C-alpha positions, 0 to 999 in steps of 0.5 A: 306719577304725581307731578305737575307738568310746567307743559301744563302750567304754560297752556293755562297761561297762553289761554289767559293771555288769549282771553285778555287779547281778545277782551280789549279786542272785543272793544273795537270789534265785536267778533272778538268777543266770541274769541275771548269766551271760547278762551275762557271756557278753554281755561276753566276746562284746562284747571279743572281737568289738568291743574289739581292736587295730584293728592287731594284734587282740589284745584289750584292756580296756575301762579302758586304752581309756576313759584313750585318750579323754584321752590317748595309749593304746597297744596292749600287745602291738603298740605302736600308738598307738589312738585312741578316738573319741566320734563315728564322724564324726570325722576320724582318720588312716587309717594307723599312727602316722607320721601318714602320712594317705590321699592320696585323702582330701578335705578339707572344703570350706566350704558354697557361700554362697546368696542371700536375698531378705529 
């Protein structure tokens, strides 16, 4: 599925918050600089691995992706629209921005009716 989950963006923001807090704490106690360096390293790895354009693979900023929750978000390098979803199981098109969905995709059917003796 070619989407980016909200959870991945949230983890990036939490790592940035830990980095900022540890950097401020490092002014008062130097061991917090080590925590800041670890948080920055984890953020850079997370951004390189998870926050990539599903179409061209370029690294995206979390703030740009966060705007994609409410409105259209486009990749700055390839121009394709990036879909950001709240949940993983949300149904989104598999193919490009032309809106053509996969022909083999099943449409959800209603649950079968059951009889109960009340």
